[in-house]
PDBQT receptor file of N, H, CA, C and O in Angstrom, charges set to zero:
ATOM      1  N   MET A   1      62.219  -6.299  38.541  1.00  0.00    +0.000 N 
ATOM      2  CA  MET A   1      61.737  -6.385  37.169  1.00  0.00    +0.000 C 
ATOM      3  C   MET A   1      60.259  -6.001  37.079  1.00  0.00    +0.000 C 
ATOM      4  O   MET A   1      59.845  -5.308  36.149  1.00  0.00    +0.000 OA
ATOM      5  N   LYS A   2      59.461  -6.463  38.060  1.00  0.00    +0.000 N 
ATOM      6  H   LYS A   2      59.796  -7.027  38.815  1.00  0.00    +0.000 HD
ATOM      7  CA  LYS A   2      58.034  -6.180  38.033  1.00  0.00    +0.000 C 
ATOM      8  C   LYS A   2      57.764  -4.690  38.238  1.00  0.00    +0.000 C 
ATOM      9  O   LYS A   2      56.890  -4.129  37.577  1.00  0.00    +0.000 OA
ATOM     10  N   SER A   3      58.494  -4.046  39.134  1.00  0.00    +0.000 N 
ATOM     11  H   SER A   3      59.204  -4.502  39.670  1.00  0.00    +0.000 HD
ATOM     12  CA  SER A   3      58.296  -2.614  39.358  1.00  0.00    +0.000 C 
ATOM     13  C   SER A   3      58.736  -1.799  38.155  1.00  0.00    +0.000 C 
ATOM     14  O   SER A   3      58.181  -0.731  37.892  1.00  0.00    +0.000 OA
ATOM     15  N   ARG A   4      59.724  -2.290  37.424  1.00  0.00    +0.000 N 
ATOM     16  H   ARG A   4      60.174  -3.157  37.638  1.00  0.00    +0.000 HD
ATOM     17  CA  ARG A   4      60.186  -1.603  36.207  1.00  0.00    +0.000 C 
ATOM     18  C   ARG A   4      59.100  -1.643  35.129  1.00  0.00    +0.000 C 
ATOM     19  O   ARG A   4      58.856  -0.649  34.445  1.00  0.00    +0.000 OA
ATOM     20  N   LEU A   5      58.456  -2.793  34.986  1.00  0.00    +0.000 N 
ATOM     21  H   LEU A   5      58.653  -3.601  35.542  1.00  0.00    +0.000 HD
ATOM     22  CA  LEU A   5      57.371  -2.942  34.022  1.00  0.00    +0.000 C 
ATOM     23  C   LEU A   5      56.196  -2.052  34.393  1.00  0.00    +0.000 C 
ATOM     24  O   LEU A   5      55.601  -1.414  33.524  1.00  0.00    +0.000 OA
ATOM     25  N   THR A   6      55.859  -2.004  35.665  1.00  0.00    +0.000 N 
ATOM     26  H   THR A   6      56.342  -2.522  36.371  1.00  0.00    +0.000 HD
ATOM     27  CA  THR A   6      54.775  -1.147  36.137  1.00  0.00    +0.000 C 
ATOM     28  C   THR A   6      55.096   0.316  35.882  1.00  0.00    +0.000 C 
ATOM     29  O   THR A   6      54.210   1.091  35.520  1.00  0.00    +0.000 OA
ATOM     30  N   ALA A   7      56.348   0.698  36.065  1.00  0.00    +0.000 N 
ATOM     31  H   ALA A   7      57.067   0.068  36.358  1.00  0.00    +0.000 HD
ATOM     32  CA  ALA A   7      56.755   2.084  35.833  1.00  0.00    +0.000 C 
ATOM     33  C   ALA A   7      56.642   2.464  34.360  1.00  0.00    +0.000 C 
ATOM     34  O   ALA A   7      56.471   3.642  34.044  1.00  0.00    +0.000 OA
ATOM     35  N   LEU A   8      56.734   1.506  33.463  1.00  0.00    +0.000 N 
ATOM     36  H   LEU A   8      56.873   0.549  33.719  1.00  0.00    +0.000 HD
ATOM     37  CA  LEU A   8      56.589   1.787  32.030  1.00  0.00    +0.000 C 
ATOM     38  C   LEU A   8      55.134   1.747  31.576  1.00  0.00    +0.000 C 
ATOM     39  O   LEU A   8      54.722   2.553  30.742  1.00  0.00    +0.000 OA
ATOM     40  N   VAL A   9      54.365   0.829  32.110  1.00  0.00    +0.000 N 
ATOM     41  H   VAL A   9      54.699   0.174  32.788  1.00  0.00    +0.000 HD
ATOM     42  CA  VAL A   9      52.982   0.638  31.662  1.00  0.00    +0.000 C 
ATOM     43  C   VAL A   9      52.052   1.699  32.248  1.00  0.00    +0.000 C 
ATOM     44  O   VAL A   9      51.151   2.166  31.552  1.00  0.00    +0.000 OA
ATOM     45  N   ALA A  10      52.243   2.085  33.488  1.00  0.00    +0.000 N 
ATOM     46  H   ALA A  10      52.976   1.706  34.054  1.00  0.00    +0.000 HD
ATOM     47  CA  ALA A  10      51.341   3.040  34.142  1.00  0.00    +0.000 C 
ATOM     48  C   ALA A  10      51.235   4.373  33.403  1.00  0.00    +0.000 C 
ATOM     49  O   ALA A  10      50.117   4.849  33.207  1.00  0.00    +0.000 OA
ATOM     50  N   PRO A  11      52.331   5.001  32.982  1.00  0.00    +0.000 N 
ATOM     51  CA  PRO A  11      52.192   6.254  32.227  1.00  0.00    +0.000 C 
ATOM     52  C   PRO A  11      51.483   6.075  30.882  1.00  0.00    +0.000 C 
ATOM     53  O   PRO A  11      50.753   6.962  30.440  1.00  0.00    +0.000 OA
ATOM     54  N   MET A  12      51.699   4.935  30.240  1.00  0.00    +0.000 N 
ATOM     55  H   MET A  12      52.292   4.215  30.599  1.00  0.00    +0.000 HD
ATOM     56  CA  MET A  12      51.022   4.686  28.954  1.00  0.00    +0.000 C 
ATOM     57  C   MET A  12      49.509   4.595  29.142  1.00  0.00    +0.000 C 
ATOM     58  O   MET A  12      48.745   5.168  28.365  1.00  0.00    +0.000 OA
ATOM     59  N   VAL A  13      49.089   3.882  30.163  1.00  0.00    +0.000 N 
ATOM     60  H   VAL A  13      49.709   3.417  30.795  1.00  0.00    +0.000 HD
ATOM     61  CA  VAL A  13      47.658   3.754  30.445  1.00  0.00    +0.000 C 
ATOM     62  C   VAL A  13      47.073   5.117  30.790  1.00  0.00    +0.000 C 
ATOM     63  O   VAL A  13      45.975   5.450  30.343  1.00  0.00    +0.000 OA
ATOM     64  N   LEU A  14      47.776   5.892  31.562  1.00  0.00    +0.000 N 
ATOM     65  H   LEU A  14      48.668   5.622  31.926  1.00  0.00    +0.000 HD
ATOM     66  CA  LEU A  14      47.317   7.223  31.937  1.00  0.00    +0.000 C 
ATOM     67  C   LEU A  14      47.166   8.127  30.707  1.00  0.00    +0.000 C 
ATOM     68  O   LEU A  14      46.196   8.878  30.610  1.00  0.00    +0.000 OA
ATOM     69  N   MET A  15      48.106   8.060  29.782  1.00  0.00    +0.000 N 
ATOM     70  H   MET A  15      48.894   7.449  29.861  1.00  0.00    +0.000 HD
ATOM     71  CA  MET A  15      48.014   8.871  28.557  1.00  0.00    +0.000 C 
ATOM     72  C   MET A  15      46.817   8.452  27.711  1.00  0.00    +0.000 C 
ATOM     73  O   MET A  15      46.136   9.306  27.144  1.00  0.00    +0.000 OA
ATOM     74  N   LEU A  16      46.552   7.158  27.616  1.00  0.00    +0.000 N 
ATOM     75  H   LEU A  16      47.106   6.464  28.077  1.00  0.00    +0.000 HD
ATOM     76  CA  LEU A  16      45.401   6.688  26.845  1.00  0.00    +0.000 C 
ATOM     77  C   LEU A  16      44.085   7.150  27.455  1.00  0.00    +0.000 C 
ATOM     78  O   LEU A  16      43.178   7.575  26.739  1.00  0.00    +0.000 OA
ATOM     79  N   VAL A  17      43.984   7.069  28.754  1.00  0.00    +0.000 N 
ATOM     80  H   VAL A  17      44.721   6.724  29.335  1.00  0.00    +0.000 HD
ATOM     81  CA  VAL A  17      42.760   7.490  29.442  1.00  0.00    +0.000 C 
ATOM     82  C   VAL A  17      42.549   8.984  29.273  1.00  0.00    +0.000 C 
ATOM     83  O   VAL A  17      41.432   9.421  28.996  1.00  0.00    +0.000 OA
ATOM     84  N   CYS A  18      43.588   9.766  29.433  1.00  0.00    +0.000 N 
ATOM     85  H   CYS A  18      44.496   9.412  29.658  1.00  0.00    +0.000 HD
ATOM     86  CA  CYS A  18      43.465  11.218  29.287  1.00  0.00    +0.000 C 
ATOM     87  C   CYS A  18      43.142  11.606  27.846  1.00  0.00    +0.000 C 
ATOM     88  O   CYS A  18      42.377  12.543  27.616  1.00  0.00    +0.000 OA
ATOM     89  N   GLY A  19      43.703  10.911  26.897  1.00  0.00    +0.000 N 
ATOM     90  H   GLY A  19      44.324  10.150  27.083  1.00  0.00    +0.000 HD
ATOM     91  CA  GLY A  19      43.438  11.210  25.488  1.00  0.00    +0.000 C 
ATOM     92  C   GLY A  19      42.001  10.962  25.090  1.00  0.00    +0.000 C 
ATOM     93  O   GLY A  19      41.428  11.738  24.326  1.00  0.00    +0.000 OA
ATOM     94  N   THR A  20      41.416   9.906  25.587  1.00  0.00    +0.000 N 
ATOM     95  H   THR A  20      41.881   9.275  26.207  1.00  0.00    +0.000 HD
ATOM     96  CA  THR A  20      40.029   9.603  25.238  1.00  0.00    +0.000 C 
ATOM     97  C   THR A  20      39.055  10.483  26.004  1.00  0.00    +0.000 C 
ATOM     98  O   THR A  20      37.921  10.666  25.560  1.00  0.00    +0.000 OA
ATOM     99  N   ALA A  21      39.456  11.026  27.126  1.00  0.00    +0.000 N 
ATOM    100  H   ALA A  21      40.376  10.878  27.487  1.00  0.00    +0.000 HD
ATOM    101  CA  ALA A  21      38.562  11.882  27.908  1.00  0.00    +0.000 C 
ATOM    102  C   ALA A  21      38.253  13.189  27.184  1.00  0.00    +0.000 C 
ATOM    103  O   ALA A  21      37.182  13.763  27.382  1.00  0.00    +0.000 OA
ATOM    104  N   PHE A  22      39.163  13.660  26.359  1.00  0.00    +0.000 N 
ATOM    105  H   PHE A  22      40.033  13.194  26.199  1.00  0.00    +0.000 HD
ATOM    106  CA  PHE A  22      38.982  14.934  25.676  1.00  0.00    +0.000 C 
ATOM    107  C   PHE A  22      38.609  14.784  24.202  1.00  0.00    +0.000 C 
ATOM    108  O   PHE A  22      38.546  15.783  23.486  1.00  0.00    +0.000 OA
ATOM    109  N   SER A  23      38.364  13.585  23.741  1.00  0.00    +0.000 N 
ATOM    110  H   SER A  23      38.415  12.773  24.322  1.00  0.00    +0.000 HD
ATOM    111  CA  SER A  23      38.012  13.400  22.337  1.00  0.00    +0.000 C 
ATOM    112  C   SER A  23      36.519  13.660  22.125  1.00  0.00    +0.000 C 
ATOM    113  O   SER A  23      35.709  13.460  23.030  1.00  0.00    +0.000 OA
ATOM    114  N   SER A  24      36.175  14.100  20.939  1.00  0.00    +0.000 N 
ATOM    115  H   SER A  24      36.833  14.262  20.204  1.00  0.00    +0.000 HD
ATOM    116  CA  SER A  24      34.769  14.374  20.628  1.00  0.00    +0.000 C 
ATOM    117  C   SER A  24      34.231  13.289  19.688  1.00  0.00    +0.000 C 
ATOM    118  O   SER A  24      34.992  12.520  19.101  1.00  0.00    +0.000 OA
ATOM    119  N   GLY A  25      32.933  13.250  19.565  1.00  0.00    +0.000 N 
ATOM    120  H   GLY A  25      32.315  13.875  20.042  1.00  0.00    +0.000 HD
ATOM    121  CA  GLY A  25      32.305  12.269  18.700  1.00  0.00    +0.000 C 
ATOM    122  C   GLY A  25      32.404  12.647  17.234  1.00  0.00    +0.000 C 
ATOM    123  O   GLY A  25      32.644  13.807  16.898  1.00  0.00    +0.000 OA
ATOM    124  N   ALA A  26      32.224  11.689  16.387  1.00  0.00    +0.000 N 
ATOM    125  H   ALA A  26      32.029  10.747  16.660  1.00  0.00    +0.000 HD
ATOM    126  CA  ALA A  26      32.250  11.934  14.952  1.00  0.00    +0.000 C 
ATOM    127  C   ALA A  26      30.883  12.443  14.500  1.00  0.00    +0.000 C 
ATOM    128  O   ALA A  26      29.865  12.056  15.075  1.00  0.00    +0.000 OA
ATOM    129  N   PRO A  27      30.841  13.298  13.488  1.00  0.00    +0.000 N 
ATOM    130  CA  PRO A  27      29.555  13.793  13.001  1.00  0.00    +0.000 C 
ATOM    131  C   PRO A  27      28.800  12.724  12.210  1.00  0.00    +0.000 C 
ATOM    132  O   PRO A  27      29.396  11.797  11.662  1.00  0.00    +0.000 OA
ATOM    133  N   TRP A  28      27.495  12.873  12.166  1.00  0.00    +0.000 N 
ATOM    134  H   TRP A  28      27.011  13.626  12.611  1.00  0.00    +0.000 HD
ATOM    135  CA  TRP A  28      26.620  11.989  11.402  1.00  0.00    +0.000 C 
ATOM    136  C   TRP A  28      26.271  12.682  10.087  1.00  0.00    +0.000 C 
ATOM    137  O   TRP A  28      26.214  13.910  10.022  1.00  0.00    +0.000 OA
ATOM    138  N   PHE A  29      26.041  11.893   9.044  1.00  0.00    +0.000 N 
ATOM    139  H   PHE A  29      26.088  10.895   9.096  1.00  0.00    +0.000 HD
ATOM    140  CA  PHE A  29      25.655  12.416   7.735  1.00  0.00    +0.000 C 
ATOM    141  C   PHE A  29      24.474  11.631   7.198  1.00  0.00    +0.000 C 
ATOM    142  O   PHE A  29      24.282  10.465   7.539  1.00  0.00    +0.000 OA
ATOM    143  N   ARG A  30      23.684  12.283   6.352  1.00  0.00    +0.000 N 
ATOM    144  H   ARG A  30      23.841  13.231   6.075  1.00  0.00    +0.000 HD
ATOM    145  CA  ARG A  30      22.599  11.586   5.650  1.00  0.00    +0.000 C 
ATOM    146  C   ARG A  30      23.152  11.086   4.335  1.00  0.00    +0.000 C 
ATOM    147  O   ARG A  30      23.737  11.849   3.566  1.00  0.00    +0.000 OA
ATOM    148  N   TRP A  31      22.966   9.804   4.076  1.00  0.00    +0.000 N 
ATOM    149  H   TRP A  31      22.490   9.184   4.700  1.00  0.00    +0.000 HD
ATOM    150  CA  TRP A  31      23.476   9.149   2.879  1.00  0.00    +0.000 C 
ATOM    151  C   TRP A  31      22.312   8.715   1.991  1.00  0.00    +0.000 C 
ATOM    152  O   TRP A  31      21.273   8.282   2.489  1.00  0.00    +0.000 OA
ATOM    153  N   LYS A  32      22.492   8.831   0.676  1.00  0.00    +0.000 N 
ATOM    154  H   LYS A  32      23.337   9.182   0.272  1.00  0.00    +0.000 HD
ATOM    155  CA  LYS A  32      21.452   8.422  -0.283  1.00  0.00    +0.000 C 
ATOM    156  C   LYS A  32      22.027   7.351  -1.207  1.00  0.00    +0.000 C 
ATOM    157  O   LYS A  32      23.132   7.486  -1.733  1.00  0.00    +0.000 OA
ATOM    158  N   ASN A  33      21.254   6.290  -1.390  1.00  0.00    +0.000 N 
ATOM    159  H   ASN A  33      20.357   6.180  -0.963  1.00  0.00    +0.000 HD
ATOM    160  CA  ASN A  33      21.653   5.199  -2.267  1.00  0.00    +0.000 C 
ATOM    161  C   ASN A  33      21.424   5.617  -3.716  1.00  0.00    +0.000 C 
ATOM    162  O   ASN A  33      20.335   6.076  -4.062  1.00  0.00    +0.000 OA
ATOM    163  N   LYS A  34      22.433   5.463  -4.562  1.00  0.00    +0.000 N 
ATOM    164  H   LYS A  34      23.318   5.090  -4.281  1.00  0.00    +0.000 HD
ATOM    165  CA  LYS A  34      22.317   5.849  -5.976  1.00  0.00    +0.000 C 
ATOM    166  C   LYS A  34      21.445   4.885  -6.765  1.00  0.00    +0.000 C 
ATOM    167  O   LYS A  34      20.917   5.250  -7.815  1.00  0.00    +0.000 OA
ATOM    168  N   VAL A  35      21.286   3.651  -6.272  1.00  0.00    +0.000 N 
ATOM    169  H   VAL A  35      21.715   3.355  -5.419  1.00  0.00    +0.000 HD
ATOM    170  CA  VAL A  35      20.549   2.637  -7.015  1.00  0.00    +0.000 C 
ATOM    171  C   VAL A  35      19.055   2.714  -6.731  1.00  0.00    +0.000 C 
ATOM    172  O   VAL A  35      18.261   2.852  -7.662  1.00  0.00    +0.000 OA
ATOM    173  N   ASN A  36      18.652   2.627  -5.451  1.00  0.00    +0.000 N 
ATOM    174  H   ASN A  36      19.296   2.515  -4.695  1.00  0.00    +0.000 HD
ATOM    175  CA  ASN A  36      17.219   2.579  -5.145  1.00  0.00    +0.000 C 
ATOM    176  C   ASN A  36      16.720   3.798  -4.370  1.00  0.00    +0.000 C 
ATOM    177  O   ASN A  36      15.581   3.810  -3.903  1.00  0.00    +0.000 OA
ATOM    178  N   LYS A  37      17.569   4.827  -4.230  1.00  0.00    +0.000 N 
ATOM    179  H   LYS A  37      18.494   4.817  -4.609  1.00  0.00    +0.000 HD
ATOM    180  CA  LYS A  37      17.200   6.131  -3.642  1.00  0.00    +0.000 C 
ATOM    181  C   LYS A  37      16.804   6.083  -2.160  1.00  0.00    +0.000 C 
ATOM    182  O   LYS A  37      16.165   7.016  -1.675  1.00  0.00    +0.000 OA
ATOM    183  N   THR A  38      17.166   5.024  -1.434  1.00  0.00    +0.000 N 
ATOM    184  H   THR A  38      17.685   4.266  -1.829  1.00  0.00    +0.000 HD
ATOM    185  CA  THR A  38      16.901   5.003   0.001  1.00  0.00    +0.000 C 
ATOM    186  C   THR A  38      17.847   5.958   0.722  1.00  0.00    +0.000 C 
ATOM    187  O   THR A  38      18.948   6.242   0.251  1.00  0.00    +0.000 OA
ATOM    188  N   ILE A  39      17.393   6.443   1.868  1.00  0.00    +0.000 N 
ATOM    189  H   ILE A  39      16.498   6.213   2.250  1.00  0.00    +0.000 HD
ATOM    190  CA  ILE A  39      18.159   7.410   2.645  1.00  0.00    +0.000 C 
ATOM    191  C   ILE A  39      18.406   6.822   4.029  1.00  0.00    +0.000 C 
ATOM    192  O   ILE A  39      17.515   6.223   4.631  1.00  0.00    +0.000 OA
ATOM    193  N   MET A  40      19.636   7.005   4.527  1.00  0.00    +0.000 N 
ATOM    194  H   MET A  40      20.359   7.492   4.038  1.00  0.00    +0.000 HD
ATOM    195  CA  MET A  40      19.963   6.543   5.870  1.00  0.00    +0.000 C 
ATOM    196  C   MET A  40      20.918   7.517   6.536  1.00  0.00    +0.000 C 
ATOM    197  O   MET A  40      21.548   8.335   5.865  1.00  0.00    +0.000 OA
ATOM    198  N   CYS A  41      21.024   7.431   7.856  1.00  0.00    +0.000 N 
ATOM    199  H   CYS A  41      20.512   6.767   8.401  1.00  0.00    +0.000 HD
ATOM    200  CA  CYS A  41      21.907   8.281   8.638  1.00  0.00    +0.000 C 
ATOM    201  C   CYS A  41      23.038   7.416   9.189  1.00  0.00    +0.000 C 
ATOM    202  O   CYS A  41      22.783   6.405   9.843  1.00  0.00    +0.000 OA
ATOM    203  N   ALA A  42      24.296   7.812   8.927  1.00  0.00    +0.000 N 
ATOM    204  H   ALA A  42      24.503   8.634   8.396  1.00  0.00    +0.000 HD
ATOM    205  CA  ALA A  42      25.445   7.038   9.401  1.00  0.00    +0.000 C 
ATOM    206  C   ALA A  42      26.655   7.944   9.553  1.00  0.00    +0.000 C 
ATOM    207  O   ALA A  42      26.717   9.024   8.966  1.00  0.00    +0.000 OA
ATOM    208  N   LYS A  43      27.624   7.487  10.356  1.00  0.00    +0.000 N 
ATOM    209  H   LYS A  43      27.574   6.610  10.833  1.00  0.00    +0.000 HD
ATOM    210  CA  LYS A  43      28.855   8.253  10.552  1.00  0.00    +0.000 C 
ATOM    211  C   LYS A  43      29.843   8.021   9.418  1.00  0.00    +0.000 C 
ATOM    212  O   LYS A  43      30.555   8.942   9.017  1.00  0.00    +0.000 OA
ATOM    213  N   THR A  44      29.893   6.810   8.903  1.00  0.00    +0.000 N 
ATOM    214  H   THR A  44      29.315   6.061   9.228  1.00  0.00    +0.000 HD
ATOM    215  CA  THR A  44      30.829   6.471   7.833  1.00  0.00    +0.000 C 
ATOM    216  C   THR A  44      30.051   5.967   6.622  1.00  0.00    +0.000 C 
ATOM    217  O   THR A  44      28.864   5.659   6.720  1.00  0.00    +0.000 OA
ATOM    218  N   THR A  45      30.718   5.888   5.500  1.00  0.00    +0.000 N 
ATOM    219  H   THR A  45      31.683   6.138   5.420  1.00  0.00    +0.000 HD
ATOM    220  CA  THR A  45      30.045   5.469   4.276  1.00  0.00    +0.000 C 
ATOM    221  C   THR A  45      29.561   4.026   4.369  1.00  0.00    +0.000 C 
ATOM    222  O   THR A  45      30.323   3.144   4.763  1.00  0.00    +0.000 OA
ATOM    223  N   PRO A  46      28.307   3.779   4.014  1.00  0.00    +0.000 N 
ATOM    224  CA  PRO A  46      27.785   2.417   4.042  1.00  0.00    +0.000 C 
ATOM    225  C   PRO A  46      28.269   1.560   2.880  1.00  0.00    +0.000 C 
ATOM    226  O   PRO A  46      28.125   0.338   2.928  1.00  0.00    +0.000 OA
ATOM    227  N   GLY A  47      28.835   2.156   1.843  1.00  0.00    +0.000 N 
ATOM    228  H   GLY A  47      28.952   3.148   1.804  1.00  0.00    +0.000 HD
ATOM    229  CA  GLY A  47      29.312   1.387   0.699  1.00  0.00    +0.000 C 
ATOM    230  C   GLY A  47      29.562   2.280  -0.502  1.00  0.00    +0.000 C 
ATOM    231  O   GLY A  47      29.472   3.505  -0.418  1.00  0.00    +0.000 OA
ATOM    232  N   ASP A  48      29.879   1.643  -1.623  1.00  0.00    +0.000 N 
ATOM    233  H   ASP A  48      29.952   0.648  -1.691  1.00  0.00    +0.000 HD
ATOM    234  CA  ASP A  48      30.237   2.384  -2.829  1.00  0.00    +0.000 C 
ATOM    235  C   ASP A  48      29.055   3.076  -3.504  1.00  0.00    +0.000 C 
ATOM    236  O   ASP A  48      29.239   4.103  -4.157  1.00  0.00    +0.000 OA
ATOM    237  N   VAL A  49      27.860   2.541  -3.363  1.00  0.00    +0.000 N 
ATOM    238  H   VAL A  49      27.710   1.706  -2.832  1.00  0.00    +0.000 HD
ATOM    239  CA  VAL A  49      26.703   3.112  -4.059  1.00  0.00    +0.000 C 
ATOM    240  C   VAL A  49      26.019   4.213  -3.255  1.00  0.00    +0.000 C 
ATOM    241  O   VAL A  49      24.960   4.698  -3.655  1.00  0.00    +0.000 OA
ATOM    242  N   TRP A  50      26.601   4.613  -2.137  1.00  0.00    +0.000 N 
ATOM    243  H   TRP A  50      27.461   4.220  -1.812  1.00  0.00    +0.000 HD
ATOM    244  CA  TRP A  50      26.017   5.648  -1.287  1.00  0.00    +0.000 C 
ATOM    245  C   TRP A  50      26.777   6.959  -1.449  1.00  0.00    +0.000 C 
ATOM    246  O   TRP A  50      28.006   6.963  -1.517  1.00  0.00    +0.000 OA
ATOM    247  N   VAL A  51      26.043   8.081  -1.512  1.00  0.00    +0.000 N 
ATOM    248  H   VAL A  51      25.045   8.078  -1.458  1.00  0.00    +0.000 HD
ATOM    249  CA  VAL A  51      26.645   9.412  -1.581  1.00  0.00    +0.000 C 
ATOM    250  C   VAL A  51      26.093  10.270  -0.439  1.00  0.00    +0.000 C 
ATOM    251  O   VAL A  51      24.962  10.074   0.008  1.00  0.00    +0.000 OA
ATOM    252  N   VAL A  52      26.905  11.219   0.024  1.00  0.00    +0.000 N 
ATOM    253  H   VAL A  52      27.824  11.377  -0.339  1.00  0.00    +0.000 HD
ATOM    254  CA  VAL A  52      26.470  12.107   1.103  1.00  0.00    +0.000 C 
ATOM    255  C   VAL A  52      25.383  13.027   0.572  1.00  0.00    +0.000 C 
ATOM    256  O   VAL A  52      25.564  13.701  -0.442  1.00  0.00    +0.000 OA
ATOM    257  N   MET A  53      24.262  13.047   1.262  1.00  0.00    +0.000 N 
ATOM    258  H   MET A  53      24.115  12.499   2.085  1.00  0.00    +0.000 HD
ATOM    259  CA  MET A  53      23.156  13.908   0.881  1.00  0.00    +0.000 C 
ATOM    260  C   MET A  53      23.273  15.263   1.574  1.00  0.00    +0.000 C 
ATOM    261  O   MET A  53      23.207  16.305   0.923  1.00  0.00    +0.000 OA
ATOM    262  N   ASP A  54      23.448  15.246   2.900  1.00  0.00    +0.000 N 
ATOM    263  H   ASP A  54      23.502  14.399   3.429  1.00  0.00    +0.000 HD
ATOM    264  CA  ASP A  54      23.664  16.468   3.669  1.00  0.00    +0.000 C 
ATOM    265  C   ASP A  54      24.225  16.129   5.037  1.00  0.00    +0.000 C 
ATOM    266  O   ASP A  54      24.308  14.961   5.417  1.00  0.00    +0.000 OA
ATOM    267  N   GLY A  55      24.603  17.150   5.764  1.00  0.00    +0.000 N 
ATOM    268  H   GLY A  55      24.535  18.099   5.455  1.00  0.00    +0.000 HD
ATOM    269  CA  GLY A  55      25.190  16.961   7.084  1.00  0.00    +0.000 C 
ATOM    270  C   GLY A  55      26.248  18.011   7.311  1.00  0.00    +0.000 C 
ATOM    271  O   GLY A  55      26.457  18.845   6.430  1.00  0.00    +0.000 OA
ATOM    272  N   PRO A  56      26.901  18.020   8.398  1.00  0.00    +0.000 N 
ATOM    273  CA  PRO A  56      26.906  17.067   9.496  1.00  0.00    +0.000 C 
ATOM    274  C   PRO A  56      25.774  17.301  10.487  1.00  0.00    +0.000 C 
ATOM    275  O   PRO A  56      25.194  18.384  10.559  1.00  0.00    +0.000 OA
ATOM    276  N   TYR A  57      25.478  16.252  11.247  1.00  0.00    +0.000 N 
ATOM    277  H   TYR A  57      25.949  15.371  11.189  1.00  0.00    +0.000 HD
ATOM    278  CA  TYR A  57      24.455  16.285  12.282  1.00  0.00    +0.000 C 
ATOM    279  C   TYR A  57      25.061  15.870  13.614  1.00  0.00    +0.000 C 
ATOM    280  O   TYR A  57      26.112  15.231  13.660  1.00  0.00    +0.000 OA
ATOM    281  N   MET A  58      24.381  16.242  14.702  1.00  0.00    +0.000 N 
ATOM    282  H   MET A  58      23.527  16.761  14.664  1.00  0.00    +0.000 HD
ATOM    283  CA  MET A  58      24.863  15.963  16.050  1.00  0.00    +0.000 C 
ATOM    284  C   MET A  58      24.508  14.555  16.540  1.00  0.00    +0.000 C 
ATOM    285  O   MET A  58      25.234  13.987  17.357  1.00  0.00    +0.000 OA
ATOM    286  N   GLU A  59      23.400  13.985  16.050  1.00  0.00    +0.000 N 
ATOM    287  H   GLU A  59      22.811  14.446  15.386  1.00  0.00    +0.000 HD
ATOM    288  CA  GLU A  59      22.920  12.720  16.589  1.00  0.00    +0.000 C 
ATOM    289  C   GLU A  59      22.467  11.777  15.478  1.00  0.00    +0.000 C 
ATOM    290  O   GLU A  59      22.390  12.160  14.311  1.00  0.00    +0.000 OA
ATOM    291  N   SER A  60      22.170  10.539  15.863  1.00  0.00    +0.000 N 
ATOM    292  H   SER A  60      22.232  10.228  16.811  1.00  0.00    +0.000 HD
ATOM    293  CA  SER A  60      21.935   9.464  14.899  1.00  0.00    +0.000 C 
ATOM    294  C   SER A  60      20.614   9.562  14.143  1.00  0.00    +0.000 C 
ATOM    295  O   SER A  60      20.399   8.800  13.200  1.00  0.00    +0.000 OA
ATOM    296  N   ARG A  61      19.742  10.458  14.520  1.00  0.00    +0.000 N 
ATOM    297  H   ARG A  61      19.918  11.076  15.286  1.00  0.00    +0.000 HD
ATOM    298  CA  ARG A  61      18.488  10.622  13.782  1.00  0.00    +0.000 C 
ATOM    299  C   ARG A  61      18.623  11.628  12.650  1.00  0.00    +0.000 C 
ATOM    300  O   ARG A  61      17.708  11.788  11.843  1.00  0.00    +0.000 OA
ATOM    301  N   CYS A  62      19.776  12.311  12.592  1.00  0.00    +0.000 N 
ATOM    302  H   CYS A  62      20.519  12.180  13.248  1.00  0.00    +0.000 HD
ATOM    303  CA  CYS A  62      20.048  13.334  11.572  1.00  0.00    +0.000 C 
ATOM    304  C   CYS A  62      18.989  14.434  11.592  1.00  0.00    +0.000 C 
ATOM    305  O   CYS A  62      18.505  14.857  10.543  1.00  0.00    +0.000 OA
ATOM    306  N   LYS A  63      18.639  14.888  12.779  1.00  0.00    +0.000 N 
ATOM    307  H   LYS A  63      19.032  14.544  13.631  1.00  0.00    +0.000 HD
ATOM    308  CA  LYS A  63      17.663  15.965  12.930  1.00  0.00    +0.000 C 
ATOM    309  C   LYS A  63      18.304  17.262  13.437  1.00  0.00    +0.000 C 
ATOM    310  O   LYS A  63      17.884  18.350  13.044  1.00  0.00    +0.000 OA
ATOM    311  N   LYS A  64      19.308  17.157  14.298  1.00  0.00    +0.000 N 
ATOM    312  H   LYS A  64      19.649  16.273  14.617  1.00  0.00    +0.000 HD
ATOM    313  CA  LYS A  64      19.923  18.313  14.928  1.00  0.00    +0.000 C 
ATOM    314  C   LYS A  64      21.236  18.654  14.205  1.00  0.00    +0.000 C 
ATOM    315  O   LYS A  64      22.237  17.963  14.397  1.00  0.00    +0.000 OA
ATOM    316  N   PRO A  65      21.244  19.708  13.379  1.00  0.00    +0.000 N 
ATOM    317  CA  PRO A  65      22.449  20.030  12.621  1.00  0.00    +0.000 C 
ATOM    318  C   PRO A  65      23.584  20.504  13.517  1.00  0.00    +0.000 C 
ATOM    319  O   PRO A  65      23.349  21.058  14.591  1.00  0.00    +0.000 OA
ATOM    320  N   GLY A  66      24.797  20.285  13.074  1.00  0.00    +0.000 N 
ATOM    321  H   GLY A  66      24.987  19.836  12.202  1.00  0.00    +0.000 HD
ATOM    322  CA  GLY A  66      25.967  20.743  13.802  1.00  0.00    +0.000 C 
ATOM    323  C   GLY A  66      27.022  19.660  13.900  1.00  0.00    +0.000 C 
ATOM    324  O   GLY A  66      26.793  18.506  13.537  1.00  0.00    +0.000 OA
ATOM    325  N   ASN A  67      28.181  20.056  14.398  1.00  0.00    +0.000 N 
ATOM    326  H   ASN A  67      28.367  20.994  14.693  1.00  0.00    +0.000 HD
ATOM    327  CA  ASN A  67      29.298  19.152  14.574  1.00  0.00    +0.000 C 
ATOM    328  C   ASN A  67      29.473  18.876  16.057  1.00  0.00    +0.000 C 
ATOM    329  O   ASN A  67      29.561  19.823  16.838  1.00  0.00    +0.000 OA
ATOM    330  N   PRO A  68      29.528  17.600  16.481  1.00  0.00    +0.000 N 
ATOM    331  CA  PRO A  68      29.690  17.317  17.909  1.00  0.00    +0.000 C 
ATOM    332  C   PRO A  68      30.982  17.909  18.458  1.00  0.00    +0.000 C 
ATOM    333  O   PRO A  68      32.016  17.881  17.792  1.00  0.00    +0.000 OA
ATOM    334  N   GLN A  69      30.921  18.433  19.649  1.00  0.00    +0.000 N 
ATOM    335  H   GLN A  69      30.081  18.456  20.191  1.00  0.00    +0.000 HD
ATOM    336  CA  GLN A  69      32.102  19.045  20.258  1.00  0.00    +0.000 C 
ATOM    337  C   GLN A  69      32.770  18.098  21.197  1.00  0.00    +0.000 C 
ATOM    338  O   GLN A  69      33.784  18.442  21.803  1.00  0.00    +0.000 OA
TER     339      GLN A  69
């Protein structure tokens, strides 16, 4: 029974590891607050009052334009 479980779990773990090895990072965007006009850099929307100002960027400082590979 134990070897049967190992035979099922081992390929699943291997597929997960291989899948994450080839994944790329998410792009960063500059967001602007509609209420107080503050600007921030984030990968996902910070909330409802934020709109995308520009992007995508490669890193968290929003200085290097491009899409991460």
